[in-house]
N, C-alpha and C positions, 0 to 999 in steps of 0.2 A: 275336484270342481263344483262350485257352489249355486243353485238356482238363485230368482228373483228372494226366495223366503230364507235363506239363509242357511238352508239343508245341501250338505255334502253327499257329493253323487259319485260312485267310484266311475271314474272311465275304462271301457272294456280294452283288455290288452291290444286286442286287433287295431283299435280306435288309436289308444297309444305310441305303437309302432308306429301307425303310418301319420298320425300329428310329427312323432320324432324325428320323420323321413322328411318328412314337408319343410320341416325348422331347419334341417340339414343343406335338402336343395337350395333355400332361400341363400343360406347363408353363407354357400359353398358358392352359388351367383353372383353374390353380391361382393365375394371377394374377389371373383373374377376381373368383374366389372370393376372394381377399385384398382388392381391390376394394371389393368389394361390404360386406366387412368393416366394410372401413374409412371406406364411406360414413356408416354407423349409430355407426362408434366414441365419438365426443362426444355422443349423443343421452341426454338426458336423461328419464324418463317423469313427470310432476310432476302431482301432483290438486291441485282446484280446488271446493269442497262449492259448489254449485247450489245447493240444497233439501229440504230434508230430507231421505232417505237416498241422493239423488241428487249423483254427481261428477261432473264431467269430466276425464277425462287428457290431457295433451297431452305430445305427443314429436315424431315425422317423421309426417309424414300425415295423415288427416282424423281429427277429435279424437274422444274416445272417451265414449261414455255409462256411467255405473256405478250398479245401483244395489246394496247391502249390505241384509241387515236379516235377519229370521228366515226369511225363506224357503231364504235365501242370497243367490249375489250371480247377478247378467246382469249384459252388457254388450250396448255398441252400437256396434260396429264395433269391429278390430284389429290395425288401422295393417298393416307390414311385419313376414315373417315373422322375421327377426332381433332384432325388438323383447320380440316374445313374451313371453321370461322376464322383461324389464323391466316389461312390463306387468302381469306376474302380481306382482312383488316392491309395485307399486304400487297393486295390489288387495290384497294381503296387511297392508299398513302402513293400509289402511282399516279392515281386521278382516275380507276377504273369502279368502271360501275359489276354490278353480277355478269359474271359471263354470257354473255349470248350464243358462245359456240365452246364447248367441249372436243377437242381431238384426244382421242386417247392411241398411244403408239404400239399398246399390247392388253392382255387383261391381268396381268398377275395387281395383286390388291395392294401393291406398294404405288400404284401408278393410277389404279382405278377405285379405291377405298374413298375419295369424296365427292363420284358420280352422282349419289341420290341426292346429296346437298344439292351439287351446281343441275344437274340434270332437271330441277322440280323450274327451274327459272331459264337456261338454256337448252341446247337442240347438243348432243352427244354424236357425236361421228366415228368410227371405225372401222376397219376389216370387217367384212360379213363373221371371220374364226372367231372375233372377241365377245362380237355378241352370242355367238352359240354355246364358246366356253364360258361365258358368264349368267347364259340362262338353265347350263347345267352348275351350275351354283345356287342351291335349293335356299339358301341364305342370304342372298344375292336382291335386294332389292328392285323392281322391274323399273320403277322411276329412273333407276340408275345405269338402266340397259340405252345401249345407242341405239337409237331412232333411223341413222340415214349408217349405211353399212354400202362398203365399194368391192369389187375384186381384184384391182390391180391399182387404180388410182384412179384422183378428184383432182379438181382442181379448184379454189375456192379464192373468192376475189375480196380481202379485208382491207380495211384499216391503209388504203393506195398501193397494197401489194396484192402479190400474187403466191398463195400458197402452191405448192405440188405437193397434197401425200400420195407418197408411193410403197407399196407394198412391195415388205423384201421375204421372201417364199423360204419357209423353211432354216430360219436363221437364231435367233432367238428363241421363239416358238412362233407356231404357223402362221401367226397373224399379227404379226408386226408390219410398223407402216414408219418411213423417215418423214416430214416435213423442212418440207426446203421454201425458206421466202425467199422469194427472188431475189425483191429488190433492195433489203433489209441484206442481202447476203448475208444469213444463218441459216445453218441447220441441224432440224433436232434429230438426234439417230434413236433417242430413246437407249434402247438395253443393246442395241447393238453397239455402242459404246461405253466403256467401262474405262475412264481416263486414267490412264495410271493404275490400274485392278484388275486381277483375273477378271473373267467375267463368269458369270453364270449364264448358261448353256442349257434351256430346260429341254431336255431329250424326250421327257413322258409327256409334253405338251408339244412336238412338234417340230423340237429344235434338233440341230445340227453343229456340230465343232465345223464340217464340209462347208454347208450354206452357208454360215456367218461368215467365212474365209472371201467363198463366192461372192455373197452380197455387198460385206467391204470394198472388194475388189469394184464393183460394181460403182460403188461411193465415188470412191476412189478417181474412176476415170471420166466421170462427170462432174464433179464439183469442181469449185475455181480456187484457185492455190493460199485466196486469202480468206476463204470460206472462216466466217465466224459457229464454231460448233458446240452446241449443249447436248454433252454429252446427259445417258441416263443416271449415269454414278458418278461422283468426283467433279474436277472442277473444268469451266468452262475451258475448252481447248480451240485447237486448229490440227490444220491436216499435218500437221508434222507428228504431232502426238498422236493421232489416231493411224498414220503409218508404223508407227515403234507399237502401238497395240495389237495392226495384223501382222507384225514381225513376232512381236512374241508368241503369239497363238501360233502360228507359223511355224515358228521355230520349234515349242515344244511342242507339238504333235509328230511332227515329224521325230521327233527325240524318240518319244511312245513307240509313234509306231515300227522306230529300228531298235528299242530293246525286246520287242514287243517278236518281232519277227528271229531275234537272238535267242528265244525262247526263255525272257527271265520272265520269273512271277509279277503278280502285282505288287506284292510285298518289298521287293525288290524295287523295283519301278521306284514306290512309295520312299523306302530309302535311301536313296539314289538324289531322289528331289528330282528339283528345275535347273537350270543351268546359274549360274552366281547371279550373273547378270538382271534375269528376272526375279530375285525374289523378292526385291522391294515393292511388285505387285500383289504379293502376299497382303490379305484383311481380312473382318471379323467372318464376314460370310460366306468366302470364297477364300479360305488357307490353299498352300500348297499343296496340302496332301487331297484336298476337296476336288480343285484345278483335275492335278493328274489322274482321280478317278473321271470325272469326267470324257480326257483323252482318253483312255484307257476303254469307257464304255462307247467311245462313240468309234472305236477301232473294233473290239469284241463283237459289240453288239447288246442287248438286252440283257446279257448271262448276269454282267456285273451292277450290282443298286445303285442306285443314286436315291439318296433323300432329299424331300424339299425343305 
């Protein structure tokens, strides 16, 4: 190292190590940031009309519900943080402004990642357990926390529609809600519906396969036959597809319960797989093996590990 007079000075060994460590840390951080950006580089957020003034936005992560009308803009979930600008651009193309209201169906990052961006201009509403879990995330910006919470159900009047926000206990997580647009005849089921896919049921955060089934039975008992269903993941759905998803979960759970009652091992159950009818439900995040692991853990208790 040289001073302002051009004289060379030796850097102490410890200082050199510290400088090298700092450079490595900065390089690692920059590399991680670049990798995160690249993950979403090719993601396009597109809109599909559902009914009335309700739309579904598809990008990366959970499907977003949007209502645009005389009262302003309301959204249900907001995917990942890096997509916030693209989500807003898609809303603007529909004639919407910055959302006044943001409803979260649950706390997972692919549904709440945009909260800090949209929470700066709008009010976030969610079940009280969503706020609790996001508060426990040290890296989550406080501006993205729900400001309005509820324990059972809440009613919102917006854009000439009545939205019933209904808590479904111990299902996908312990803080799930569905949103029912009564006038538009649309339900956003969050991650209580993976259309044509094995669902992720978060047993580590209050989720339960049996609770999930019970919750879907409740939905089926109240939903109109012609209701439009926005799933948490997958294509826009209907009641027939929801019933099939319920049948898949119940059938595969019963198969696992029977196999365990016959003292088959986890390895044997996974090797046997699911019935041929349900194999197409496998996808990148929850493939056949992982779905069976979730079911086995549900039946046997916390002794079987489950990675997030």
